C-alpha positions as CSV (number, residue, x, y, z in Angstrom):
1,M,38.5,84.8,136.0
2,K,41.0,86.8,138.0
3,N,41.6,83.9,140.3
4,F,42.3,81.6,137.3
5,R,44.9,84.1,135.9
6,L,46.5,84.3,139.2
7,F,46.7,80.6,139.5
8,T,48.2,80.3,136.0
9,F,50.8,82.9,136.8
10,V,51.8,81.1,140.0
11,I,52.1,77.8,138.1
12,I,54.3,79.3,135.4
13,A,56.5,81.1,138.0
14,A,56.9,77.9,139.9
15,I,58.0,76.1,136.7
16,V,60.5,78.8,135.9
17,F,61.7,79.0,139.4
18,S,62.1,75.2,139.5
19,S,64.0,75.2,136.2
20,C,66.4,78.0,137.4
21,N,66.7,76.3,140.8
22,S,67.9,73.1,139.2
23,L,70.6,75.0,137.2
24,E,71.6,76.9,140.3
25,K,71.9,73.6,142.1
26,M,74.3,72.4,139.4
27,K,76.3,75.6,139.9
28,K,76.4,75.1,143.6
29,N,77.6,71.5,143.2
30,H,80.1,72.3,140.4
31,P,83.1,71.9,142.8
32,D,82.1,68.2,142.9
33,V,83.0,67.8,139.2
34,T,86.6,66.7,138.9
35,Y,89.0,67.9,136.2
36,K,92.5,66.9,135.4
37,V,94.8,68.7,133.0
38,V,97.8,67.4,131.1
39,P,100.3,69.0,131.5
40,E,99.7,70.4,134.9
41,V,101.7,73.5,133.9
42,L,100.9,74.3,130.3
43,K,103.8,74.4,127.8
44,E,104.4,76.0,124.4
45,Q,105.5,73.6,121.7
46,G,105.8,74.3,118.0
47,G,104.3,77.8,118.5
48,E,101.1,76.4,120.2
49,V,99.7,75.7,123.6
50,E,97.9,72.4,123.8
51,I,95.8,71.1,126.6
52,A,94.2,67.7,127.3
53,V,91.4,67.8,129.9
54,T,89.6,64.8,131.4
55,G,86.6,65.3,133.7
56,T,84.0,63.4,135.7
57,F,80.5,64.5,136.5
58,P,79.4,62.7,139.8
59,E,76.3,60.7,140.3
60,K,73.0,62.6,140.6
61,Y,74.7,65.8,139.5
62,F,73.5,66.4,135.9
63,N,69.9,67.6,135.4
64,K,68.1,65.5,132.8
65,K,66.9,68.6,130.9
66,A,70.1,70.7,131.2
67,N,73.0,71.5,128.9
68,V,76.4,72.4,130.2
69,E,78.9,74.3,128.0
70,I,82.5,74.4,129.2
71,T,85.1,76.7,127.6
72,P,88.7,76.5,128.7
73,V,90.2,80.0,128.7
74,L,93.7,81.1,129.2
75,V,93.7,84.4,131.2
76,Y,96.7,86.7,131.3
77,Q,97.5,90.3,131.9
78,G,96.0,92.4,129.2
79,G,93.9,89.7,127.6
80,E,92.6,86.1,127.4
81,T,92.4,83.4,124.7
82,A,89.6,80.9,124.6
83,F,89.9,77.3,123.5
84,K,87.0,75.7,121.7
85,P,83.9,75.1,123.8
86,V,82.5,71.7,124.5
87,T,78.8,71.0,125.4
88,F,77.2,68.1,127.4
89,Q,73.5,67.4,127.7
90,G,71.2,65.6,130.0
91,E,69.2,62.5,129.2
92,K,66.0,64.3,128.1
93,V,67.7,66.9,125.9
94,M,67.3,66.5,122.2
95,G,70.7,67.2,120.7
96,N,73.9,65.7,119.4
97,N,76.2,66.4,122.4
98,K,77.6,63.9,124.8
99,V,74.9,62.6,127.1
100,I,75.6,62.6,130.8
101,S,73.6,60.2,133.0
102,T,71.8,61.8,135.9
103,T,71.9,58.6,137.9
104,D,75.5,57.4,137.1
105,G,77.2,60.6,136.1
106,G,79.9,60.3,133.4
107,G,83.3,61.2,132.2
108,F,84.8,63.0,129.2
109,S,88.0,63.8,127.4
110,Y,88.8,67.0,125.7
111,S,91.8,68.4,123.8
112,D,92.5,71.6,121.9
113,K,95.3,74.0,121.1
114,V,95.7,77.7,120.5
115,P,98.5,79.8,119.1
116,F,101.1,80.9,121.7
117,E,101.4,84.6,122.5
118,D,104.2,86.0,124.6
119,A,101.8,87.5,127.2
120,M,100.7,83.9,128.0
121,R,103.9,83.1,129.9
122,K,102.3,84.0,133.2
123,S,98.6,83.0,133.0
124,D,95.8,80.9,134.4
125,L,93.8,78.2,132.7
126,V,90.2,78.6,133.9
127,L,87.0,76.8,132.9
128,R,84.2,79.1,132.0
129,V,81.0,77.1,132.5
130,K,77.4,77.9,131.5
131,A,74.4,75.7,132.3
132,F,71.2,76.3,130.3
133,K,67.9,74.8,129.2
134,D,67.2,77.5,126.6
135,E,68.2,81.0,125.9
136,K,66.1,82.4,128.7
137,K,67.2,79.9,131.3
138,E,71.0,80.3,131.6
139,V,73.2,80.2,134.7
140,Y,76.9,81.1,134.6
141,F,79.2,79.4,137.0
142,D,82.1,80.9,138.8
143,D,85.4,80.5,136.8
144,M,87.4,77.5,138.0
145,K,91.2,77.6,137.7
146,I,92.5,74.2,136.7
147,A,96.2,74.9,135.6
148,D,99.0,77.4,135.4
149,G,100.6,78.5,132.2
150,V,102.8,78.8,130.1
151,I,106.3,77.3,130.1
152,A,107.8,78.6,126.9
153,T,111.4,77.5,127.1
154,S,111.6,76.6,123.4
155,T,111.2,80.3,122.6
156,Y,114.7,80.8,124.0
157,V,116.2,79.2,120.9
158,M,118.9,81.4,119.4
159,K,118.4,82.1,115.7
160,K,122.1,82.6,115.4
161,A,123.1,82.6,111.7
162,E,126.0,80.5,110.5
163,P,126.6,81.7,107.0
164,V,129.4,80.0,105.0
165,I,132.2,81.9,103.2
166,M,133.2,80.6,99.8
167,P,137.0,80.6,100.0
168,D,139.4,82.3,97.6
169,K,142.0,80.2,95.8
170,Y,144.9,82.5,96.3
171,Q,148.2,80.8,97.0
172,R,151.2,83.0,97.6
173,I,153.6,80.2,96.8
174,V,152.7,77.9,93.9
175,A,155.0,75.0,92.9
176,E,155.6,74.4,89.2
177,T,157.7,71.9,87.3
178,K,159.2,72.0,83.8
179,T,160.0,68.6,82.3
180,A,162.2,67.4,79.4
181,D,163.3,64.0,78.3
182,L,166.8,63.0,77.1
183,M,166.5,60.0,74.8
184,F,169.2,57.3,74.4
185,Q,170.0,54.7,71.8
186,I,169.7,51.0,72.6
187,N,172.5,49.8,75.0
188,R,174.0,53.4,75.1
189,A,174.3,56.0,77.8
190,N,176.0,58.8,76.1
191,I,174.1,62.0,75.4
192,R,174.0,62.8,71.7
193,S,174.4,66.4,70.4
194,S,171.0,66.0,68.6
195,Q,169.4,65.5,72.0
196,M,170.9,68.6,73.4
197,K,169.2,70.5,70.5
198,S,165.8,68.9,70.9
199,D,162.7,71.2,71.3
200,E,162.1,69.9,74.9
201,I,165.7,70.7,76.0
202,K,165.6,74.1,74.3
203,K,162.4,75.0,76.2
204,L,163.9,73.7,79.4
205,K,166.9,76.0,79.0
206,E,164.7,79.0,78.2
207,F,162.7,78.2,81.4
208,V,165.8,78.1,83.5
209,K,166.8,81.5,82.1
210,L,163.3,82.9,82.8
211,V,163.4,81.7,86.4
212,E,166.8,83.2,87.0
213,A,165.8,86.6,85.6
214,S,162.4,86.7,87.4
215,Q,161.9,88.3,90.9
216,N,159.0,86.1,91.8
217,L,160.3,82.8,90.7
218,E,162.8,80.7,92.7
219,F,164.4,77.3,92.1
220,T,163.6,74.6,94.7
221,G,165.6,71.8,93.1
222,T,165.8,69.4,90.2
223,D,165.4,65.6,89.9
224,I,166.5,63.1,87.2
225,S,164.9,59.8,86.7
226,A,166.9,57.5,84.4
227,Y,165.4,54.4,82.8
228,A,166.3,51.4,80.7
229,S,163.7,49.5,78.5
230,P,162.6,46.1,79.8
231,D,164.5,44.1,77.2
232,G,167.8,42.4,77.6
233,P,169.7,41.2,80.7
234,L,168.8,42.8,84.0
235,D,172.4,43.4,84.9
236,L,173.0,45.3,81.7
237,N,169.9,47.4,82.1
238,T,170.9,48.2,85.7
239,K,174.3,49.5,84.6
240,L,172.7,51.4,81.7
241,S,170.1,53.2,83.8
242,E,172.8,54.2,86.4
243,K,175.2,55.5,83.7
244,R,172.4,57.4,82.0
245,A,171.6,59.0,85.4
246,V,175.3,60.0,85.9
247,N,175.6,61.5,82.4
248,S,172.3,63.3,82.6
249,K,173.3,64.9,85.9
250,K,176.7,66.0,84.5
251,Y,174.9,67.6,81.6
252,L,172.3,69.4,83.8
253,E,175.0,70.6,86.1
254,R,176.9,72.1,83.2
255,E,173.8,73.8,81.8
256,L,172.9,75.3,85.3
257,K,176.4,76.5,85.8
258,R,176.3,78.3,82.4
259,A,173.0,79.9,83.4
260,K,174.7,81.0,86.6
261,I,172.1,79.4,88.9
262,E,173.4,79.9,92.4
263,E,171.1,77.4,93.9
264,A,172.7,74.7,91.7
265,K,175.9,74.9,93.7
266,S,174.3,73.0,96.6
267,D,175.2,69.3,96.7
268,D,171.6,68.2,97.1
269,F,170.2,70.5,94.4
270,I,170.0,67.6,91.8
271,D,168.4,64.4,93.0
272,T,168.8,61.2,90.8
273,R,167.0,57.9,90.8
274,T,167.1,54.9,88.4
275,T,164.8,52.3,87.1
276,A,166.6,49.3,85.5
277,E,163.5,48.0,83.6
278,D,160.7,50.4,83.1
279,W,157.7,48.0,83.1
280,D,155.3,50.7,84.3
281,G,156.2,52.9,81.4
282,F,156.0,49.9,79.1
283,Q,152.4,49.0,80.3
284,K,151.3,52.7,80.0
285,L,152.6,53.0,76.4
286,M,151.2,49.6,75.5
287,A,147.7,50.5,76.8
288,E,147.8,53.7,74.7
289,S,148.9,51.9,71.5
290,N,147.2,50.2,68.6
291,I,149.7,47.3,68.5
292,Q,148.3,43.9,67.4
293,D,147.7,41.6,70.3
294,K,147.8,44.5,72.7
295,E,145.3,42.9,75.1
296,L,147.2,39.6,75.1
297,I,150.4,41.4,76.1
298,L,148.7,43.4,78.8
299,R,147.3,40.1,80.1
300,V,150.9,38.7,80.3
301,L,151.9,41.7,82.4
302,S,149.1,41.1,84.8
303,M,149.8,37.3,85.0
304,Y,153.5,37.4,85.6
305,S,155.7,39.6,87.9
306,D,159.1,38.1,87.1
307,P,160.8,40.3,84.5
308,A,162.5,37.4,82.7
309,V,159.3,35.5,82.3
310,R,157.5,38.6,81.1
311,E,160.1,39.3,78.4
312,K,160.1,35.7,77.3
313,E,156.3,35.5,77.0
314,I,156.2,38.8,75.1
315,K,158.9,37.7,72.7
316,N,157.0,34.6,71.9
317,I,154.3,36.8,70.4
318,S,156.7,37.3,67.5
319,A,154.6,39.5,65.2
320,A,153.8,41.9,67.9
321,Y,157.3,42.0,69.4
322,K,158.8,43.4,66.2
323,E,156.3,46.3,66.4
324,I,157.0,46.7,70.2
325,A,160.8,46.9,69.5
326,K,160.1,49.6,67.0
327,E,157.3,51.7,68.6
328,I,157.5,51.2,72.3
329,L,161.0,50.3,73.6
330,P,162.9,53.3,72.2
331,K,160.6,55.6,74.1
332,L,161.6,54.0,77.4
333,R,165.4,54.5,77.0
334,R,165.5,58.0,78.6
335,S,166.3,60.3,81.4
336,K,163.4,62.5,82.6
337,I,164.6,65.9,83.9
338,N,162.3,67.9,86.2
339,V,163.2,71.5,87.1
340,N,161.2,72.5,90.1
341,I,160.4,76.1,91.1
342,N,158.2,78.2,93.3
343,K,156.1,81.0,91.9
344,I,155.9,83.6,94.6
345,G,152.9,85.9,94.6
346,L,152.2,89.2,96.4
347,S,152.7,89.3,100.2
348,D,149.8,90.2,102.5
349,E,151.2,93.7,102.9
350,E,151.5,94.2,99.2
351,I,148.0,93.0,98.5
352,M,146.5,95.3,101.1
353,K,148.5,98.2,99.6
354,Y,147.4,97.4,96.1
355,I,143.7,96.9,97.0
356,K,143.7,100.6,98.2
357,T,145.9,102.0,95.5
358,K,146.1,99.7,92.4
359,A,143.1,97.4,92.8
360,D,142.7,97.1,89.0
361,T,146.1,95.3,88.9
362,L,144.9,92.5,91.1
363,G,143.3,89.3,89.9
364,I,140.0,88.0,91.3
365,E,141.8,85.5,93.7
366,E,144.0,88.3,95.1
367,I,140.9,90.6,95.5
368,L,138.9,87.9,97.4
369,Y,142.0,87.1,99.5
370,A,142.3,90.7,100.4
371,A,139.0,90.7,102.1
372,T,140.3,88.0,104.5
373,L,143.1,90.2,105.6
374,T,140.9,92.7,107.6
375,D,138.5,92.3,110.5
376,D,136.6,95.4,109.5
377,N,133.3,94.4,108.0
378,A,132.9,97.7,106.2
379,A,136.2,97.2,104.5
380,K,135.3,93.6,103.7
381,A,132.0,94.7,102.1
382,K,133.8,97.3,100.1
383,I,136.3,94.7,98.7
384,Y,133.6,92.2,97.9
385,S,131.5,94.9,96.2
386,Y,134.5,95.9,94.1
387,A,135.1,92.3,93.2
388,L,131.5,92.0,92.1
389,D,131.7,95.1,90.0
390,K,134.9,93.9,88.3
391,H,133.7,90.3,87.9
392,P,129.9,90.5,87.7
393,N,129.5,86.7,87.5
394,C,131.7,85.8,90.5
395,V,129.4,83.8,92.8
396,R,132.0,83.9,95.6
397,A,132.0,87.7,95.6
398,A,128.2,87.9,95.8
399,N,127.9,85.2,98.4
400,N,130.7,86.6,100.6
401,L,129.2,90.1,100.4
402,G,126.0,88.5,101.8
403,V,127.9,86.9,104.6
404,V,129.4,90.3,105.7
405,Q,125.9,91.8,105.5
406,M,124.5,89.0,107.6
407,N,127.2,89.5,110.2
408,E,126.2,93.2,110.3
409,K,122.5,92.2,110.8
410,Q,121.6,93.6,107.4
411,Y,119.4,90.7,106.7
412,E,117.4,92.0,103.7
413,E,120.5,93.1,102.0
414,A,122.2,89.8,102.7
415,K,119.2,87.8,101.3
416,A,119.4,89.9,98.1
417,S,123.2,89.2,97.8
418,F,122.6,85.4,98.3
419,E,119.8,85.4,95.8
420,K,122.1,87.0,93.3
421,A,124.7,84.4,94.0
422,Q,122.1,81.6,93.6
423,S,121.2,83.0,90.2
424,M,124.8,82.5,89.1
425,Y,125.5,79.1,90.4
426,D,123.6,76.3,92.3
427,N,125.8,75.9,95.3
428,D,125.4,74.3,98.8
429,A,127.1,77.2,100.6
430,V,124.7,79.7,99.0
431,K,121.7,77.5,99.8
432,N,122.8,77.2,103.4
433,N,123.1,81.0,103.6
434,L,119.7,81.6,102.0
435,G,118.4,79.2,104.7
436,Y,119.8,81.4,107.4
437,A,118.7,84.7,105.8
438,N,115.1,83.5,105.6
439,L,115.3,82.0,109.1
440,V,116.3,85.3,110.8
441,L,113.7,87.1,108.7
442,G,111.0,84.8,110.0
443,D,110.2,82.8,106.9
444,N,110.7,79.4,108.5
445,A,109.1,77.4,105.6
446,K,111.5,79.0,103.0
447,A,114.4,78.5,105.4
448,K,113.6,74.8,105.7
449,E,113.2,74.5,101.9
450,Y,116.8,75.8,101.4
451,F,118.4,73.9,104.2
452,T,116.9,70.6,103.1
453,S,118.0,71.2,99.5
454,V,121.7,71.3,100.5
455,G,123.3,68.2,98.9
456,N,126.1,67.6,101.4
457,P,125.0,69.3,104.6
458,G,127.7,70.2,107.1
459,K,127.5,71.5,110.7
460,E,126.1,74.9,109.6
461,T,123.2,73.4,107.7
462,N,122.4,70.9,110.4
463,D,122.4,73.6,113.0
464,G,119.9,75.5,111.0
465,L,117.7,72.5,110.7
466,G,118.1,72.0,114.5
467,I,116.9,75.5,115.2
468,L,113.9,74.9,112.9
469,A,113.1,71.6,114.6
470,I,113.0,73.4,118.0
471,I,110.7,76.0,116.6
472,E,108.5,73.3,115.1
473,G,108.4,71.4,118.4
474,N,110.3,68.3,117.1
475,Y,112.8,68.1,119.9
476,Q,114.3,64.6,119.2
477,D,115.0,65.7,115.6
478,A,116.7,68.9,117.0
479,V,118.9,66.7,119.2
480,N,119.9,64.6,116.2
481,Y,120.7,67.6,114.0
482,F,122.9,69.3,116.6
483,G,124.7,66.1,117.5
484,S,127.3,66.0,120.3
485,T,129.1,69.3,119.6
486,P,128.5,71.5,122.6
487,S,126.4,74.6,122.0
488,Y,123.7,76.7,123.6
489,N,121.0,75.4,121.1
490,A,122.2,71.8,121.4
491,A,121.8,72.0,125.2
492,L,118.4,73.6,124.8
493,A,117.3,70.8,122.5
494,K,118.3,68.3,125.2
495,I,116.4,70.1,127.9
496,L,113.2,70.2,125.7
497,N,113.7,66.5,124.9
498,G,113.8,65.6,128.6
499,D,117.6,65.0,128.9
500,D,118.4,67.5,131.6
501,Q,121.5,65.7,132.8
502,G,122.9,65.5,129.3
503,A,122.1,69.2,128.9
504,K,124.0,70.0,132.2
505,S,127.0,68.0,131.0
506,M,127.1,69.9,127.7
507,L,126.6,73.3,129.3
508,D,129.3,72.7,131.8
509,G,131.6,71.9,128.9
510,I,131.1,75.2,127.2
511,N,133.8,77.7,128.4
512,N,132.1,81.0,128.2
513,D,131.6,82.9,131.5
514,K,130.3,86.0,129.8
515,C,127.2,84.6,128.2
516,Y,124.0,85.3,130.3
517,H,122.0,83.0,128.0
518,L,124.2,80.0,129.0
519,A,123.9,80.9,132.7
520,Y,120.1,81.2,132.4
521,L,119.9,77.8,130.7
522,K,121.9,76.3,133.5
523,A,119.5,77.7,136.0
524,I,116.6,76.0,134.2
525,V,118.5,72.7,134.3
526,G,119.1,73.2,138.0
527,A,115.4,73.7,138.6
528,H,114.6,70.5,136.6
529,L,117.2,68.5,138.5
530,G,116.3,69.9,141.9
531,D,119.8,71.3,142.3
532,E,118.8,74.6,143.9
533,T,122.4,75.7,144.5
534,Y,123.2,75.4,140.8
535,M,119.9,77.1,140.0
536,W,120.3,80.1,142.3
537,D,124.0,80.6,141.4
538,N,123.2,80.7,137.7
539,L,120.2,82.9,138.1
540,Q,122.3,85.4,139.9
541,K,125.0,85.2,137.3
542,A,122.6,85.7,134.4
543,I,121.1,88.8,136.1
544,D,124.6,90.1,136.9
545,L,125.6,89.8,133.3
546,N,122.3,91.3,132.0
547,A,119.9,93.0,134.3
548,D,117.1,92.7,131.6
549,M,116.9,89.0,132.5
550,K,114.9,90.1,135.6
551,K,111.9,90.8,133.2
552,V,112.2,87.3,131.8
553,L,112.5,85.7,135.2
554,A,109.4,87.5,136.5
555,T,107.1,85.5,134.1
556,D,109.1,82.3,133.5
557,M,107.0,79.4,134.7
558,E,110.1,77.2,134.7
559,F,110.5,78.7,138.2
560,G,106.8,79.0,139.0
561,K,107.1,77.2,142.4
562,Y,109.6,79.8,143.5
563,F,107.5,82.9,142.7
564,A,106.6,83.3,146.4
565,D,110.2,82.7,147.6
566,D,111.9,85.7,149.1
567,R,115.1,85.0,147.3
568,Y,113.2,84.9,144.0
569,T,111.4,88.2,144.6
570,A,114.7,89.7,145.6
571,L,116.3,88.7,142.3
572,I,113.7,90.4,140.1
573,K,113.4,93.6,142.1
């Protein structure tokens, strides 16, 4: 009986040993398994690290009763991140995994992605392999490195806000014109006393006196347009319109002299022009009238350009012509007098003085304009806050306060100001600014919602969408949004989209020798193009401008092949 037990134990031990031995053999021959990774150096895109692995198990490698579980793991200082595991099985294993032939071997394809972490910039992608037949028969292989990681150049995107100011409407000098008509009788050019006493002429005289007495009003000139109605001989009408212009000018000169207007002494102060037959005025009055056959008469005007033919055709419409002669033609026998002035507002100095001492005397446009006269953001914020207190429904004050807060990196406050502006008025500028406020605060989805809701997107909105496209990993879209205007982010988009030469041309066209970001981006382009002089020069420049770039350089796989180079190690010391 003892011999039988000993025999049984030996048999079981031999079976276990044989099983483990077969797994150990697979471990020993694991280097014969080939793996290929795309990309060879892992890259971050859209906030993720994606891998695609293909592998081939050689002939006579895979044990018929074995399972092999492979887990790609990204190992970095301070931690590791595993991708999903994949399991293969031998021909005699009951399971649902991919079967690998012992005789012929077999291949496989695998892909997965994990969220990117900053610590992954300098890391190794290893395969963690376990062969097993059951829970008690497991053999762990040595980790096999198959790739380096992780190039994360897209994370260098600059979330630079481009908020839009809503402009004030303040104009220091505003042109105004006062108009009055002098009416004439048919075939006459003399100015009647009744016309000199008309309401229009009285108001014109009062206006002239007001301008002369005012400190902030100044004359810029006058003009007279004299007309004759389009009936009768052209020669007669020409002489009539010219004489009406002369008489109207004499009258105006006399009135200006009485008002003691100094500017009127200038020879060119009164400009005159004449229209012998006022067909434009005729057509306008006719279109506004209710005269019988109006449409027919307007058709005649469109069909014929010759004045004589027009007059003849219209007179042929006898019933209508009598009404025209009574209602339309008398209104065309006139001289139109325009007195032109400039209304002069407060000077910049006066506005800045008043905003500090008499702010309550300023209108909203003057208050908003005052904020543009200082470069001090604290002063700007104070002015816009005052404008908002005085005019609680002023969307421009709320929006522009938000812009100042954004420029001061007070992002939560800026967002609140923009939301207040948005509650007052649905405006593209405010939507753009809300897009940037959410972008810098990290709510990319909300930022995109606002940017895409802008009805007529300009450069600022497209730049915001370009930044989001880089973050999302949509590099061609980013290139399209940024367009051809040179900028750091536009050049970065070109690099990420594979256009290194285009990025270099753009970067070289940006005149800013004090920006270490630009220098560093140039160094990346140099590495891509194999232009080592360009690369080394710009790496040195970036570090000279900002020594903190040494930390970035120490883990940037864009320069991975130079990690062992003495010049590289010297740079990051």
